[in-house]
N, C-alpha and C positions, 0 to 999 in steps of 0.2 A: 692645745695649745696652738695660738694663731698668731705668729709673729710680725709684726706690722713697725714697718721703718717710719721714722720719726725726726724732723729736721733737727739739725745741730742746734739752732734756736733754744728749740723746746728740751733738748737734751741738757743742754747747759742751765736751762730755767729748771730746770727736775732737779739737777746735783746741787744748783745752790739754795733752792728753797728748802731742799730735807737736808740739807749736809748739817747744818746744826741743832736741828732735831734729832738726827741719831749721832752725833758726835759731840756735842756741845762746842761746835766751831764754825765761823762763818771762813765759806770760801769767797773772796773779790770777786766772784766772775761778775763782767758787766756785758751786754749784748744786745743788740737792736736787730729785728729783724725789716727788712725792707725789700717793697713790691711794688705793681705799677702805682699802686691808691697811696703810696709814702707823700706824704707831704713834708718834706726835712726841715722846714721851719718846726711846725708842729712837734715834730721828733725830736729836736733840738732840745725843745721846753721842756718834754715830757724825760729826755735824757741829757740834763747838760752837759755829761762828761765828754758827749760828742765835740762841744766848743773847746774844751780845756787838756785834751788828748790826741796824740797823735794815733792814729786808726788803723786797723785792719779790714779791708773788704774783700770779700768772697761769695759763688753764688753756694747757696744751700736748699739743693738740687737731690740729693740723696745719691751722687756719684763721687766717688773718689779720686786721687791723684788731681786735685785741684792746682797744686803747684805747679806739677812737671807738666801740665798743661798752659799754664802762662795766667789762670784765670785767678790768681791771688795778689792784690798789691798793699804792699805795706807800706808804714810809715807817712800817712797821708795825712792831709788836715779834710774836712768836715766837706771844703768846697772841691777839694779832689775826688773825695769819694763818691761828690754828686755827681761828675762828670764821668768817673768809673764805670757807674750805674748807670747814666742813661744812654752811653755808648753802648753796653752788653745788653739793656733790657729788650729782650724779646730775640737776643740773636739768635738763629740756631746754632748748635754745635753739636759733634759727633763724639761719644763717650763708649767707650768699649763697644761699641758696635749699633748704639742707640743714638739717633738724633730725636732732638726735642729742642725750644726754646729755654733760653734763661726767663725765668719768671720772680725769681725769691730771690734773696742775697741775705748775709749777717755782716754787721759791723759790728769790730769790738775793738777796746782799745790795742794798741801797739805793744807789746810785751818784747825789749830787748833781752835776751838770753843767751847762756853758754850752754846749759845743759838738756839734754831732750830724752825724756824716758817713754816707755811706752806701756801699756798696760790693756789688757782685753780679757772679758768674761762672757763668757758663752754657755746656756743652758745647755745644758745635755737630760736625757731619757733618766740616768741617776743621778746626775748631780751637775755640778757646775766645773769646768775646768777655766783656769785661770792663769794667766799668761803675764808675762814682765819683762823686760828687758831698758837695760842702762845705757842703749843705743837707740834710743827711737827716732822719729823725724821720717822724712822721706826715702830716706835709703833703707827704712826698715827692711824690706825683702830682702836687699844684699847682705845683712847681718841678720839673718834668721838665725843663723845657727847660735849665735849669744841671746836669743830668748828662753827661759825657763817657764814650765808648765807643770802647774800642781792640780790635781782633781779634790773637791769637797764633796765629800758625797750630801745625797739631799737628808735634810734634817739637821747638819753639821752646821759648827760654824766656823768661821776659820782665825783657827787660835792661831798666838806665835809660833807654836811649834810645829802648825800644818805651813805656815808663810814662810819658816825659817828658810827653807830651798830658794827662795824669791829673792830675798834680801841679802843672804848672806856676804855677795861680796859686796856691797855698798859701804862706802866710808862708813866710819861710828859717826860722824857729824851730822849725820843723813837719812843713818839708818833706822834710827826711831820714828822720825818723824815720816817717811813713807810708808812704814809697816804700820803705822796706824792710818793712813791714809787708803792703804789697800784693804785695810779691816773693813773702814767706814766705809768705800764705796762698795763693798761687796755686802754690807748690812743691806745699804740702801735699794743696790741690786734687786735683793730679794724683797724686800719691803714693798716696794714701787712694781714688783712683776715687770722689770727687764728679762728680756729674753737673751740681749746681747748688748753689752758696751765696750766702747774701744774708744781711749784716749792717745792719740798720735800726733804729734807727741802730747806730755806735760811736762812741765816745768818747774823749778823752785821761784817765787818770789819773795825777796826777805826768805828765804828759808822755810817757806811754806809751799805747798803744791799748788799748782793753777793748770788747767786743762787749757791746751793752744787749741788744739783739734780733737773731736770729741763726735762721737758716732752712735746713734741707740736703737734697738727696736723693744718695743714690748708686746704683752701679751693682751693682744684686744680682747680674750676673753673674760680678761681680769676685771674691765673698766665699770663692770658693775659694783666692786666693792674700792676701785681705787677713784672714783671720778671728783671724788671732791680733791684728792692729794694731786692727781695729775693736773688738772684745772683743763683750760679750753685746749688740750692737745689734738694736733694734727695729726692725721695717717694720711699724707700726699700718695696719689697714685706713682709708681715705679716712673722714674726719668723716662721720656719718650712715650708717654703712656698718656694717650689723649682721650676722655671721655667722648662718644658720639653723642648727639641729640637724647636717643633715646636710651642708651646707657646712663646718662645723667638724668632722664627720666625717672628710672627704675631708682636709681640710688636717691632719689628725693624720697618716692614713697618708703624706700628702707628705713631713712631717715626717722619718718613719721612716725611707724608702725614698732609693735613691741615683737611682730613676727619677723623673720627674714626672708630678703627679695633680693636675690643678686642675679645681674645677666650681662655677660661679655659677648661681645659681637668677635668671633675668630677668625670667619671667614664668610661676606658679605653675600656670596656667591655658592655657597656651601649649599649640598642637597640633603643633608641631614642636621635636623634639629631636636631639640631636647625643650621641654619643659617640666623639668621631674622635681618631685617633693623631696626633700632632705636632701641634707650636703654630703653625707655617704652615698646616698644613692646616685647622684648627680654625679660624684667622681665615677663611680662605678662604670656610668652608661660611657660617662666620657673616655676615660681610659680603653672600655672594651672596643669601643668604635675604633681609637688609634691602634690597639693592638689585633685588630682584624684588619688591619693595612688601610683604614679608609678615612685618617684622622684629616686630610685635606677637602673632606667632603663634609668636613663638620663645621655646621655654620656656626656655632655657637654653646657658651656653657652657661647653664640656668640652673638657679637652686630657690626653691620658696620650702619654707617651713615655718615651725610655731607657731600652726593654727591661722594663720593670716584669714582676714575674713571674705564676705564674699564680693563685696564693692572691690578689695584689694588685688584680690585673685581676677576678676574683670580687668580693671586696668594694667597688669602686670602679662595677662594672655593676649590681651590688644596688642602689647608693643611686641611679643614674642610671634605672635600668627604676622604681624604689616612685615616684620623682617623676613619671615620664614618662606613668605609668598613676592617678595620684592623681585620686581624685574622678571616674569616666568617667561623662559627659554624654550618652551615644547617639550623639557624632558622631567621626566616624574621627582617626584621629592619624598621625602618621610618625616614626620611631626612626631617624636616619640613623647608620652605625657604619661605622668605619674608617678613610678617610684618605688619603692620599696615597700615594707609593713609598717603602717603609722601605729605608733602607741597610742598618741591620745588628739590625733588630727581629725575630724570628722570627713572623711573622705567622699561623701557625698554631697554637704555642704561646701567644699571650696571646689567638687567638680560643677556644681552650679555654677557658681564667676566662669570657669571655662566652656562650659556648655554655651552660656551666654555671648559669649566672646567668637568662639565658632559660627555660632549662627550669623551673628554680624557680619561675621567677614566670609559667609558662603561663597559669594563672587570669585574673591581672592584665592580661595581655597583649591575651586574649580580651575580656574585658568592656573594656578601654577601646577596641579595635576598632583594634588598633595595626598598622600596614601597617610595616615594617622594610625598610630599603634599604643594602646592602652594599657598597662601591666599595673596593679596597684591591691596592697591588702590593706588591713584596719580596720576601724570602726567605719560602720555601716557603707563596706565596700560594697557588697552585694546591691545594695541598692545605686551606689554612683557606679559602678558597672553597667545596670540594667538602662541608666539612664543614657549611657554613651552607646549604648547598641541602638537603642531608639534613636536616637540624635543620628547615628549614621545610614539609618531606614530614612528618615524624615527626610535630609540632606540629599541623598543619593551619593553621600561621598564614601570611600572607601574605611571603615573603623574597625580595626580587630581589637578585641577589647580582651583581656586575662586577668583574674587573680594571681593571688600569689603562690598556683601551681605552676605559673610559668617562672623560668629564670630571665633574672634582668639581661642576663648575656644574650640569652637566647631571645629577647624582642630587639638588642642591638643587632643580631644577623640578621634577622628578618626584615628589619629597615635596608640593611644593606643589599639584601640580593633583590628587594625592590626596588633599587634605583638600578645596581645591575644589569637587573632583567629585561629593561624597559630602555636602559641607554640606546 
């Protein structure tokens, strides 16, 4: 399971679209997303309630405490919302130690209310935790002792009996309505493969629940079965994280292939770089370098899997090598290639793309004093490793080649010894 945060606008859209399917009842949720490309006149034509309602506007950037940070404006008309957005669009703010520009806002109707409730559902290993409080809102942390939590095991439904502790102290006139709401939201949570859902707060409008503030995370590994239900959902980068040109290029490759191609620069001046096949193996390599005390020298996190074709591997490898060899400073560097033991990926075929890239980048590799360590197993791995050995001899670049008899952690240790011995 991969938990991916989504924008508040998408969370509310999914809730609105699927609540009726699951419960048979409508939720009168209205919201609109605003960014630099938004034409407010066109938006008002598409969403006429923007002209007839008092409005709320706030950043939709995957960070909380917006109200406490003075980033929420209430009871505005559309002209005032437009000014609020224009004054803050692109403005760099710091939230929880992360700095970044505000690029996206959510606009909603202003809902006067007296009651504020809290709801939180989290997917865990053996089921889901569901928390509820009658004292929601910006002071929820100060009232955490009033939050009630239950656990619903995997495969179980949220029955009235299981839900009873959460709603036991509610007034009778709203108890049934809120219990039904909790049950329906929990069913929606499971049906859409949410991993996290929080409403803080939700209130009652004409006796019906209405989420004022909402956060959501989806299991993106379930996208294959939910793409129709989710629609055009966005998985934004965490606040403060901006892709470099090289990362954007790999991200574009990844979106166009059935394989998985991931690349994140951690330290552009790092001296240990990886080009690893398999998500599990890539984590092992990165963690091992960190565990051995050299996290500061780790240049990147990289992972390719799902049997990418030779051309895709070639383009991927070019980017990794360009970053790994940038700005040579006379000190030796290490590039770890390979991964674990493949199940279905043709090792020799994927190595063809890497070998082509290494040949193209020969001069850069030598200038950066690059030492290459190869470790791989799986279909045709002997042939692939033989090609790598021959390449080292052809280019005159130190390439050490190992099969599955060598450990992944051992290869990391060798790479570290290489850069420390020549430091």
